[in-house]
C-alpha positions as CSV (number, residue, x, y, z in Angstrom):
1,M,-58.0,39.8,-14.4
2,R,-54.2,39.6,-14.3
3,I,-53.2,36.2,-15.5
4,G,-49.6,34.8,-15.5
5,F,-48.5,31.8,-17.6
6,Y,-45.6,29.6,-16.4
7,A,-44.6,27.1,-19.0
8,G,-42.1,24.3,-18.7
9,S,-41.5,20.6,-19.1
10,F,-41.7,20.1,-15.3
11,D,-40.1,16.7,-15.7
12,P,-40.3,16.3,-12.8
13,F,-42.0,19.1,-10.9
14,T,-39.8,20.3,-8.0
15,F,-39.9,22.4,-4.9
16,G,-38.1,25.1,-6.9
17,H,-41.0,25.2,-9.3
18,L,-43.4,25.3,-6.4
19,K,-41.6,28.3,-4.8
20,V,-41.8,30.3,-8.1
21,I,-45.5,29.5,-8.3
22,E,-46.3,30.4,-4.7
23,K,-44.7,33.8,-5.3
24,A,-46.5,34.2,-8.6
25,S,-49.8,33.4,-7.0
26,K,-49.5,36.5,-4.9
27,L,-48.8,38.7,-7.9
28,F,-51.5,37.5,-10.2
29,D,-55.2,36.9,-9.9
30,K,-54.7,33.6,-11.7
31,V,-51.6,31.5,-12.6
32,I,-51.7,28.9,-15.4
33,V,-48.9,26.4,-15.2
34,G,-48.4,24.8,-18.7
35,I,-46.7,21.5,-18.9
36,G,-45.4,21.4,-22.5
37,E,-43.0,19.3,-24.5
38,N,-39.3,20.2,-24.7
39,L,-38.4,19.0,-28.2
40,N,-34.7,18.9,-27.1
41,K,-35.5,16.4,-24.4
42,A,-37.2,13.0,-24.4
43,P,-40.1,13.1,-21.8
44,R,-39.0,11.2,-18.7
45,F,-42.4,10.8,-17.0
46,N,-46.1,10.5,-18.1
47,K,-47.4,14.0,-18.7
48,V,-51.0,13.2,-17.7
49,K,-49.9,11.7,-14.4
50,M,-47.6,14.7,-13.8
51,L,-50.5,17.1,-14.5
52,N,-52.8,15.4,-12.0
53,A,-50.0,15.2,-9.3
54,V,-49.1,18.9,-9.8
55,N,-52.8,20.0,-9.5
56,K,-52.9,17.9,-6.3
57,V,-49.8,19.8,-5.0
58,F,-51.6,23.1,-5.7
59,K,-54.8,21.9,-3.9
60,N,-52.8,20.6,-0.9
61,N,-50.9,23.9,-0.7
62,N,-54.1,26.1,-0.9
63,L,-53.1,27.6,-4.2
64,S,-56.7,28.0,-5.4
65,N,-55.8,30.6,-8.1
66,V,-53.3,28.2,-9.8
67,E,-54.2,25.6,-12.4
68,C,-52.0,23.2,-14.4
69,V,-52.7,22.4,-18.0
70,L,-51.0,20.3,-20.8
71,F,-50.1,21.9,-24.1
72,N,-48.3,21.3,-27.3
73,G,-46.8,23.9,-29.6
74,L,-45.6,27.3,-28.6
75,A,-46.1,28.6,-25.1
76,S,-46.8,32.0,-26.6
77,D,-49.9,30.6,-28.5
78,I,-51.3,29.0,-25.3
79,A,-50.6,32.0,-23.2
80,K,-52.6,34.1,-25.6
81,Q,-55.5,31.6,-25.4
82,Y,-55.6,32.0,-21.7
83,N,-55.3,35.8,-22.0
84,A,-52.1,35.9,-20.0
85,C,-50.6,39.3,-19.4
86,Y,-47.2,38.0,-18.4
87,F,-45.0,34.9,-18.9
88,I,-43.6,33.7,-15.6
89,R,-40.0,32.4,-15.6
90,G,-37.9,31.0,-12.8
91,I,-34.3,32.2,-12.5
92,R,-31.6,30.3,-10.8
93,N,-28.4,32.1,-11.9
94,G,-26.8,34.4,-14.5
95,S,-26.8,31.7,-17.2
96,D,-30.5,31.2,-16.7
97,Y,-31.0,34.9,-17.1
98,E,-29.2,35.1,-20.4
99,Y,-31.2,32.1,-21.8
100,E,-34.5,33.4,-20.4
101,E,-33.9,36.9,-21.7
102,N,-33.4,35.7,-25.2
103,L,-36.6,33.6,-24.9
104,A,-38.5,36.6,-23.5
105,Q,-37.5,38.8,-26.4
106,I,-38.8,36.3,-28.9
107,N,-42.0,35.6,-26.9
108,E,-42.7,39.3,-26.6
109,E,-42.1,39.9,-30.3
110,I,-44.5,37.1,-31.5
111,S,-47.1,37.4,-28.8
112,G,-46.9,40.9,-27.3
113,I,-46.7,39.3,-23.8
114,D,-43.9,40.5,-21.5
115,T,-42.0,38.2,-19.1
116,I,-41.5,38.5,-15.3
117,Y,-38.7,36.7,-13.6
118,I,-39.1,35.1,-10.2
119,R,-36.3,33.7,-8.1
120,A,-36.7,30.4,-6.4
121,G,-34.6,31.6,-3.5
122,N,-32.6,28.9,-1.7
123,L,-34.2,26.3,-3.9
124,G,-32.7,27.9,-7.0
125,S,-30.0,25.3,-7.3
126,I,-32.5,22.5,-7.9
127,S,-33.0,21.5,-11.5
128,S,-35.3,18.8,-12.8
129,S,-32.3,17.2,-14.6
130,M,-30.5,16.9,-11.3
131,V,-33.5,15.5,-9.5
132,Y,-34.0,13.0,-12.4
133,E,-30.4,11.9,-12.2
134,L,-30.7,11.3,-8.4
135,F,-34.0,9.5,-8.9
136,K,-32.6,7.3,-11.6
137,N,-29.7,6.3,-9.3
138,N,-32.1,5.4,-6.4
139,K,-31.2,8.4,-4.2
140,D,-33.7,10.1,-1.9
141,I,-35.3,13.0,-3.7
142,S,-37.8,13.9,-1.0
143,K,-36.2,17.2,-0.1
144,Y,-36.4,18.3,-3.8
145,V,-39.8,17.1,-4.9
146,P,-43.3,17.3,-3.3
147,S,-44.7,14.0,-1.9
148,E,-47.5,14.1,-4.5
149,I,-44.9,13.9,-7.2
150,I,-42.9,11.2,-5.6
151,E,-46.1,9.0,-5.5
152,I,-46.3,9.0,-9.3
153,L,-42.6,8.4,-9.9
C-alpha cells in the first residue's frame, strides 16, 4: 500500500491545503494528514477541534482514503509509524521550494522517506497566516477556508 504523509500545523486548514490533499489522494492508496505543533508559532486554534473539522471536510468531499491525525515530535517519526513511502508537501512559490527542499533532505536523511511536492494551483497564494490575519480583523474568509473550518473558528 502506497501511503503519503502530509504534515503541517494547519492553523487554520485552508482550501490550498485541501487542493494539495485532493491531488495526493489520487496518487496514493492512503493519505495521512498530520496536524503537528510548530514550535516557532503559538497555536492559534484548538488542535482537537481542528482535527475533527478537517476529518469532516474529508468526509464531505468524498476523500475516503484520507485521514487526519494529531502528533507531537518529528514528522519523520510519525510518518515511519504509518509506513509512509513519501512525505507530501505543498509548494506555493520559489521561496517555499528552497525551504521545503532543505526540510526534505533532512527528513530523507533521518527517515529514508523521500518527499513529493504538490502545487495548490490558483490557491497557492493562500497561507494560514494570511487567513488568520483576515479572521482576526473580522474579514470574510469563506473563499479561503472550508465551511466546516469556519464553524469551529
